[in-house]
C-alpha positions as CSV (number, residue, x, y, z in Angstrom):
1,M,122.0,-26.6,134.1
2,A,124.4,-28.9,136.6
3,K,124.1,-31.9,138.8
4,V,124.3,-31.0,142.6
5,L,125.2,-33.4,145.3
6,L,123.7,-31.8,148.4
7,V,124.7,-33.1,151.9
8,D,123.5,-32.2,155.4
9,D,122.8,-33.8,158.7
10,E,119.9,-31.5,158.9
11,L,116.6,-32.8,156.8
12,T,115.1,-29.2,157.1
13,M,118.4,-28.0,155.7
14,V,118.6,-30.4,153.4
15,Q,114.6,-29.7,151.9
16,M,115.5,-25.7,151.7
17,V,118.9,-25.7,149.4
18,A,117.5,-28.5,147.6
19,D,114.2,-26.6,146.5
20,L,116.1,-23.4,146.2
21,L,118.4,-25.4,143.7
22,R,115.4,-26.9,142.1
23,Q,114.0,-23.4,141.3
24,D,117.1,-22.7,139.4
25,G,116.9,-25.4,137.0
26,H,119.7,-28.0,138.8
27,E,119.5,-32.0,139.2
28,V,119.8,-32.3,142.9
29,F,120.8,-35.7,144.8
30,P,120.3,-34.9,148.3
31,F,122.1,-36.8,151.4
32,T,121.4,-36.6,155.0
33,N,124.5,-39.2,156.0
34,L,128.6,-40.1,154.8
35,N,127.8,-43.3,153.6
36,G,124.9,-42.4,151.4
37,A,126.9,-39.2,150.0
38,L,130.5,-41.3,149.3
39,G,128.5,-43.9,147.1
40,G,126.3,-40.7,145.4
41,L,129.6,-39.6,144.3
42,S,130.3,-42.6,142.4
43,T,127.0,-43.0,141.4
44,H,125.9,-39.4,139.9
45,Q,129.0,-38.3,139.1
46,P,127.9,-34.7,140.4
47,D,129.2,-31.5,138.7
48,L,129.3,-29.6,142.5
49,V,129.2,-31.1,145.9
50,V,127.8,-28.8,148.4
51,T,128.3,-30.4,151.7
52,D,128.2,-29.8,155.6
53,L,131.3,-30.1,157.2
54,Y,130.4,-31.5,160.8
55,L,127.6,-34.2,159.9
56,D,127.1,-35.2,163.5
57,K,127.8,-32.0,164.8
58,T,131.5,-33.2,166.2
59,N,133.4,-35.0,163.4
60,A,134.3,-33.0,160.3
61,H,133.0,-35.9,157.8
62,G,132.4,-33.3,155.2
63,L,135.9,-33.0,154.3
64,E,136.2,-36.8,153.2
65,I,133.4,-36.2,150.8
66,I,135.1,-32.8,149.7
67,K,138.5,-35.3,149.3
68,K,136.5,-38.2,147.1
69,A,134.9,-35.5,144.9
70,R,138.1,-34.2,143.8
71,T,139.0,-37.7,142.7
72,L,136.4,-37.9,140.2
73,S,137.3,-37.5,136.5
74,P,136.2,-34.8,135.9
75,P,136.7,-33.5,139.4
76,A,133.5,-32.0,141.2
77,V,134.0,-28.6,142.5
78,A,132.9,-28.5,146.4
79,I,131.4,-25.9,148.6
80,C,131.6,-26.4,152.0
81,I,129.1,-24.8,154.6
82,T,128.8,-25.5,158.7
83,G,127.1,-23.8,161.5
84,Y,130.7,-24.0,163.4
85,G,132.9,-21.9,161.2
86,S,136.5,-20.8,162.2
87,I,139.4,-19.8,160.4
88,D,141.2,-23.1,161.4
89,T,138.1,-25.1,159.7
90,A,138.1,-22.7,156.5
91,V,141.8,-23.4,156.0
92,E,141.2,-27.4,156.6
93,A,138.3,-27.3,153.8
94,M,140.4,-25.6,151.4
95,K,143.6,-27.5,152.1
96,S,140.9,-30.6,151.2
97,G,140.1,-29.1,148.0
98,A,137.0,-26.8,148.4
99,F,136.4,-23.8,146.2
100,D,134.4,-21.8,148.9
101,Y,133.4,-21.8,152.0
102,L,129.9,-20.6,153.5
103,E,129.1,-20.1,157.5
104,K,125.6,-20.8,158.8
105,P,123.2,-18.9,158.6
106,F,124.0,-17.8,155.4
107,K,121.5,-15.8,152.6
108,V,120.1,-17.4,149.8
109,D,121.6,-14.9,147.6
110,E,125.0,-15.6,149.0
111,L,124.4,-19.4,148.7
112,R,123.4,-18.8,144.8
113,M,126.4,-16.6,144.1
114,C,128.6,-19.0,145.8
115,I,127.4,-21.7,143.5
116,Q,127.0,-19.7,140.6
117,R,131.1,-18.8,140.8
118,A,131.7,-22.3,141.9
119,L,130.2,-24.0,138.4
120,S,131.7,-21.1,136.6
121,Y,135.4,-22.0,137.7
122,G,134.0,-25.8,137.0
123,T,133.1,-24.8,133.7
124,A,136.3,-23.0,133.1
125,V,138.8,-25.9,134.6
126,S,137.0,-28.4,132.2
127,E,137.4,-26.3,129.2
128,T,141.1,-26.0,129.8
129,T,141.5,-29.9,130.7
130,F,139.7,-30.7,127.4
131,L,142.0,-28.1,125.1
132,R,144.7,-29.6,126.7
133,R,144.2,-32.9,125.9
134,Q,143.3,-31.5,122.4
135,L,146.7,-30.0,121.9
136,K,148.9,-32.7,123.2
137,K,146.7,-34.8,120.4
138,K,147.1,-32.5,117.5
139,Y,150.8,-32.2,118.7
140,H,151.7,-36.1,119.3
141,F,154.8,-36.7,117.4
142,N,152.8,-39.5,115.5
143,Q,150.4,-36.3,113.9
144,I,153.6,-35.2,112.0
145,V,152.9,-36.8,108.7
146,G,155.3,-39.0,106.8
147,T,156.8,-42.5,106.5
148,S,160.2,-41.8,104.8
149,D,163.3,-43.5,106.6
150,K,164.2,-39.8,107.5
151,M,161.0,-38.8,109.1
152,Q,160.8,-42.2,111.2
153,A,164.6,-41.2,112.4
154,V,163.0,-37.9,113.9
155,F,159.9,-39.4,115.4
156,K,162.1,-42.0,117.3
157,L,164.2,-39.4,118.6
158,I,161.5,-37.0,119.6
159,E,159.8,-40.0,121.4
160,R,163.3,-40.3,123.0
161,V,163.8,-36.7,124.2
162,A,160.2,-35.5,124.5
163,N,160.3,-36.2,128.6
164,T,163.6,-35.3,129.5
165,E,164.8,-31.8,130.5
166,S,167.6,-31.4,127.6
167,T,168.1,-28.7,125.2
168,V,166.8,-29.3,122.1
169,L,168.1,-27.6,118.6
170,V,165.7,-28.2,115.9
171,L,167.7,-27.5,112.3
172,G,166.2,-27.5,108.9
173,E,165.1,-24.9,106.0
174,S,162.0,-22.4,106.6
175,G,158.8,-24.7,106.3
176,T,159.8,-28.0,107.3
177,G,158.0,-27.9,110.6
178,K,160.3,-26.7,113.3
179,E,157.9,-25.4,115.5
180,L,155.4,-28.2,115.3
181,V,158.6,-30.5,116.4
182,A,158.7,-27.6,119.3
183,R,155.6,-28.2,120.1
184,S,155.5,-32.0,120.1
185,L,158.2,-32.1,122.6
186,H,156.7,-29.8,125.2
187,Y,153.1,-31.5,124.9
188,N,154.6,-34.7,125.1
189,S,156.7,-34.0,128.1
190,R,156.0,-33.5,131.9
191,R,155.6,-29.8,131.3
192,Q,152.7,-29.9,129.3
193,H,150.3,-28.4,131.5
194,A,152.6,-25.4,131.9
195,P,153.2,-22.4,129.1
196,F,154.4,-23.0,125.5
197,V,155.9,-19.6,124.9
198,P,157.5,-19.2,121.2
199,I,159.1,-16.2,119.9
200,N,160.8,-15.3,116.5
201,C,164.2,-13.7,117.0
202,T,163.8,-11.8,113.8
203,A,160.9,-10.3,114.5
204,L,162.0,-7.4,116.9
205,P,164.9,-5.0,117.6
206,E,167.4,-5.5,120.0
207,A,166.6,-3.4,122.5
208,L,162.5,-4.8,122.3
209,L,163.8,-8.6,122.1
210,E,165.8,-8.4,125.5
211,S,163.0,-6.4,126.8
212,E,160.4,-9.4,125.7
213,L,162.9,-12.2,126.8
214,F,164.1,-11.1,130.0
215,G,161.3,-8.1,131.2
216,H,162.2,-4.6,132.8
217,R,161.6,-2.6,135.7
218,R,159.7,0.5,135.5
219,G,161.2,3.5,134.0
220,S,164.2,1.4,133.0
221,F,164.0,3.1,130.0
222,T,162.0,5.5,127.6
223,G,158.2,3.9,127.8
224,A,158.8,1.4,130.4
225,I,155.8,2.6,132.5
226,T,155.3,-0.4,134.4
227,D,157.0,-3.5,135.8
228,K,157.2,-6.4,132.9
229,K,157.8,-10.1,132.9
230,G,159.6,-11.5,130.1
231,L,158.9,-14.8,128.1
232,F,161.2,-16.5,130.2
233,Q,159.5,-15.9,133.5
234,E,156.2,-16.1,131.4
235,A,157.4,-19.8,130.4
236,D,158.3,-20.8,133.8
237,G,157.5,-24.7,134.4
238,G,157.1,-25.0,130.5
239,T,159.1,-24.5,127.1
240,L,160.4,-21.5,125.8
241,F,161.1,-22.2,122.0
242,L,163.6,-19.6,120.3
243,D,162.9,-19.9,116.7
244,E,165.9,-18.4,114.2
245,V,167.9,-18.0,117.4
246,G,171.1,-17.7,114.8
247,S,169.8,-14.0,114.6
248,M,170.2,-12.9,117.9
249,P,172.4,-9.9,118.2
250,P,175.8,-11.1,120.1
251,L,174.6,-9.1,123.5
252,L,172.1,-10.8,124.1
253,Q,173.9,-14.4,123.1
254,S,175.7,-13.6,125.8
255,R,172.7,-12.9,128.3
256,L,170.9,-15.8,127.0
257,L,173.7,-18.0,127.6
258,R,173.7,-17.0,131.2
259,V,170.5,-17.5,132.1
260,L,171.1,-21.2,130.3
261,Q,173.9,-21.5,132.9
262,E,172.6,-20.1,135.8
263,K,168.8,-20.7,135.4
264,E,167.6,-17.2,136.4
265,V,166.8,-13.9,134.8
266,R,168.0,-10.4,135.2
267,R,165.3,-7.8,134.3
268,V,166.1,-4.9,132.4
269,G,166.9,-2.0,134.8
270,D,167.1,-4.6,137.9
271,N,169.8,-5.7,139.8
272,V,167.8,-8.6,141.7
273,P,168.2,-12.3,139.7
274,V,165.1,-14.3,139.2
275,H,165.4,-18.3,139.5
276,V,163.5,-19.5,136.6
277,N,162.4,-23.3,135.3
278,V,162.5,-23.5,131.7
279,R,163.1,-25.6,129.2
280,V,164.6,-24.2,126.0
281,V,164.2,-25.5,122.4
282,A,165.9,-23.5,119.8
283,A,165.9,-23.4,115.8
284,A,167.4,-22.3,113.0
285,N,167.2,-22.9,109.4
286,E,170.9,-22.7,108.4
287,P,173.7,-24.1,109.8
288,L,175.0,-22.4,112.8
289,E,178.5,-23.8,112.5
290,Q,178.9,-21.2,109.3
291,R,177.5,-18.2,112.1
292,I,180.3,-19.1,114.2
293,K,183.1,-19.4,111.7
294,E,181.7,-15.9,110.6
295,G,181.9,-14.6,113.7
296,T,178.5,-13.7,114.4
297,F,176.8,-16.6,116.8
298,R,179.2,-17.4,120.1
299,E,180.8,-20.8,120.0
300,D,179.8,-21.4,123.8
301,L,176.3,-20.9,123.0
302,Y,176.4,-23.2,120.4
303,Y,177.2,-26.0,122.7
304,R,174.7,-25.0,125.0
305,L,171.9,-25.2,122.6
306,N,173.2,-28.2,120.6
307,V,172.9,-30.8,123.3
308,I,170.2,-33.0,121.6
309,P,170.2,-31.7,117.7
310,I,167.1,-32.9,115.3
311,Q,167.9,-32.2,111.7
312,L,164.5,-31.9,109.7
313,P,164.7,-33.5,106.1
314,A,163.5,-30.8,103.4
315,L,160.6,-32.6,101.5
316,R,162.5,-32.6,98.3
317,E,164.7,-35.5,100.2
318,R,161.3,-37.2,101.1
319,P,159.2,-37.5,97.9
320,D,157.3,-40.6,99.0
321,D,155.9,-38.5,101.8
322,I,154.2,-35.8,99.1
323,P,151.0,-38.1,98.7
324,L,150.6,-38.7,102.4
325,L,150.8,-35.1,102.9
326,V,148.6,-34.1,100.3
327,A,145.9,-36.8,102.1
328,H,146.7,-35.3,105.4
329,F,145.7,-32.0,104.1
330,L,142.2,-32.9,102.3
331,K,141.4,-34.7,105.0
332,Q,141.9,-31.5,107.2
333,K,139.7,-29.7,104.7
334,N,137.3,-32.8,105.3
335,K,134.7,-32.2,102.6
336,S,133.9,-29.8,99.4
337,E,130.9,-27.4,99.0
338,S,128.8,-30.5,97.6
339,G,129.8,-32.3,100.5
340,E,131.9,-35.4,99.4
341,P,135.8,-35.5,100.0
342,F,138.0,-33.8,98.1
343,K,140.3,-36.3,95.5
344,I,142.9,-35.0,93.1
345,S,143.3,-35.7,89.3
346,R,146.5,-38.1,88.3
347,K,147.5,-34.9,86.2
348,A,147.6,-32.5,89.3
349,M,149.6,-35.4,91.3
350,E,152.2,-35.8,88.9
351,V,153.0,-31.9,89.2
352,L,152.7,-32.0,93.1
353,M,155.3,-34.8,93.1
354,A,157.5,-33.2,90.2
355,H,157.9,-29.7,92.1
356,Q,160.9,-29.5,94.3
357,W,158.9,-27.5,96.7
358,P,161.5,-24.7,98.2
359,G,159.0,-23.5,100.6
360,N,158.8,-26.9,101.9
361,V,155.6,-28.5,103.9
362,R,154.5,-24.9,104.5
363,E,154.5,-24.4,100.7
364,L,152.6,-27.7,100.0
365,E,150.2,-26.9,102.7
366,N,149.4,-23.1,100.8
367,A,149.0,-24.9,97.2
368,M,146.3,-27.4,99.0
369,E,144.8,-24.5,100.8
370,R,144.6,-22.8,97.4
371,A,143.1,-25.6,95.4
372,T,140.6,-26.6,98.1
373,T,139.3,-22.9,98.4
374,L,139.1,-22.4,94.7
375,C,138.3,-25.9,93.1
376,E,134.5,-25.9,92.0
377,S,133.8,-29.7,92.1
378,T,135.1,-32.6,94.3
379,T,138.0,-33.4,92.4
380,I,141.2,-31.1,92.3
381,S,142.9,-30.6,89.0
382,L,145.6,-28.5,87.2
383,V,143.6,-25.4,87.0
384,D,143.3,-25.4,90.7
385,M,147.4,-25.1,90.9
386,P,149.1,-22.2,91.7
387,P,150.2,-20.9,88.5
388,S,153.6,-20.1,89.3
389,L,154.0,-23.9,90.6
390,L,152.7,-25.0,87.3
391,A,155.2,-22.5,85.5
392,K,158.1,-24.0,87.4
393,V,157.1,-27.6,86.6
394,G,156.6,-27.1,82.6
395,V,152.6,-27.4,82.6
396,S,149.8,-26.2,81.7
397,P,146.3,-26.2,83.1
398,E,144.8,-27.6,79.8
399,E,147.3,-30.4,80.1
400,D,145.1,-31.8,82.7
401,E,141.9,-33.9,80.4
402,V,141.7,-36.3,83.6
403,I,138.1,-35.7,85.5
404,E,138.6,-39.0,87.8
405,A,140.7,-38.8,91.1
406,A,143.9,-40.3,91.0
407,A,145.3,-43.5,92.9
408,L,147.9,-41.5,95.0
409,P,151.4,-43.5,95.0
410,Q,152.6,-44.3,98.2
411,V,156.0,-45.2,99.7
412,G,158.0,-47.8,98.0
413,E,156.2,-46.9,94.5
414,S,158.0,-44.9,92.1
415,A,157.6,-41.1,92.8
416,A,155.7,-40.4,89.5
417,P,154.5,-43.3,87.8
418,A,153.8,-43.4,84.3
419,F,150.2,-42.4,82.9
420,T,149.1,-42.3,79.3
421,S,147.4,-39.1,77.6
422,N,143.9,-40.1,78.6
423,G,144.9,-40.9,82.5
424,E,145.1,-44.5,82.2
425,E,147.9,-46.6,83.9
426,G,150.3,-47.5,81.0
427,A,149.3,-51.0,79.8
428,S,150.6,-54.1,81.3
429,A,153.5,-55.8,79.1
430,P,152.1,-58.4,76.5
431,A,152.3,-62.4,76.9
432,E,155.3,-63.7,75.9
433,P,155.5,-65.3,72.4
434,G,154.2,-68.7,72.6
435,R,152.7,-68.6,76.1
436,P,150.5,-71.2,76.3
437,L,147.0,-69.5,76.0
438,D,145.4,-71.9,79.2
439,S,148.0,-70.4,81.6
440,I,146.3,-66.9,81.0
441,K,144.0,-65.6,83.5
442,P,140.7,-64.1,82.5
443,L,141.1,-60.1,82.8
444,K,138.8,-59.6,85.6
445,N,140.9,-62.3,87.7
446,F,143.9,-60.5,87.0
447,L,142.6,-56.8,87.8
448,R,140.8,-58.1,90.5
449,E,144.4,-59.6,92.0
450,Q,146.2,-56.3,91.1
451,E,143.8,-54.4,93.2
452,H,143.9,-56.1,96.1
453,S,147.7,-56.0,95.9
454,Y,147.5,-52.6,95.5
455,L,145.0,-51.8,98.4
456,N,147.2,-53.9,100.6
457,R,149.7,-51.6,100.0
458,V,148.0,-48.3,100.4
459,M,146.7,-49.9,104.0
460,E,150.2,-50.3,105.0
461,A,151.3,-47.0,104.1
462,T,148.1,-45.6,105.9
463,H,149.0,-47.8,109.4
464,G,145.9,-49.1,108.5
465,D,143.7,-45.9,108.7
466,K,140.7,-46.4,106.5
467,E,139.5,-43.5,106.4
468,Q,142.9,-41.7,105.3
469,A,143.3,-44.5,102.8
470,A,139.5,-43.9,101.1
471,I,141.0,-40.1,100.6
472,V,144.0,-41.0,98.8
473,L,142.4,-43.4,96.6
474,G,139.6,-41.2,95.8
475,V,136.8,-43.3,96.9
476,S,134.2,-43.6,99.4
477,L,134.8,-45.2,102.5
478,A,131.8,-48.1,102.1
479,T,133.6,-48.6,98.7
480,L,136.8,-49.3,100.3
481,Y,135.4,-51.8,102.9
482,R,133.4,-53.4,100.1
483,K,136.6,-53.8,98.1
484,L,138.8,-55.1,101.0
485,S,135.9,-57.7,102.1
486,G,136.3,-59.0,98.4
487,D,132.6,-58.4,97.9
488,D,133.4,-56.1,94.6
């Protein structure tokens, strides 16, 4: 149950309410004076504060308690009770942050109901705050996987423009992560506590899209049986993401242009404009300049949307990021049915590196989803890969003879390092003829040096994330720690 801080200068009232709260299973911290209550707020961090407004019958010290309760992290919900009730005191208590207000004498059921509503409200607020923090963490720009130069340029641009009010146009092929970029822009801006509203401009016919975007008045067309807010109004204070904006019909393009210029919308069938405060992020999977030449997209709207363009590279243009993306998707899946982290065979990794990925990151994610679902062991092999992918690369599942996990290639290494038919890396070049034997290191020392060098490159590529590095290397976290410390 909840922790409740109870404050009243009447001892009998404190005892009565405290007994009632304890009967309902709450932990109660009773106080009869201002200073003790203020100290109790910091000490006990209550979920709920029930306080008398006038502790000495004349001064509203309860307001001070309510105000401090709202500064806690997380803030406590406050209920104000007093025997000197009036509209003015109720308004004053609410302005100070009180959730509800009870006037003495009150019934026990009234107090119980008030406390129940307050605690439910507090729980909802805490859950909303937690979810918003999780969303912000999930869509932070550093959660977009990629260490290639092109992706690093994208990250820097997102970081610079996220907290501005500028309109952004995200360009890239289907599956490159345009909506992920749009969400990152939203959840790392001052608009993060307001709605993020996405819509695909190709998903609805023109008439319905107009109603969805701008809303309509009752009776404005057949089927409009009630007033409806449009998505611009729903996104007020936040961000509206217009995906595939290049497919928007010409009539709606002109209406969108007016919204961007005037910051107001007019619902279908309505003559009264409504002011909206919305940041627009648009996306297109093809160059809009070509649509302008074809006469299907307004040039003036293009310049309104293209204030800050963000170009996302295709996956085939950044092959060095494939191993990191594979490790990222395997980490999301976490563990196989046996409880061990997923790994991937060398041959399967070679196939992933050789594929051109016309569907980009989304296609790779789907391939890993299929592989982890069908994999009957802890190591993903060719038999777990989509048949269409194997056919395009020109290999068959029977070619995968490797059962151990591959050390995935990292940024800076060749995209497809050579392996022998049994899965071992190609042998080192032989010693030069005539080289003195005393200059040749023992094989154990040579292998240890090579291993440490490779571990350092992996740690650098994963930015020091040992858990991700262990997944990439196909070893347990304990083994990685042991190898990094030089004990193995």
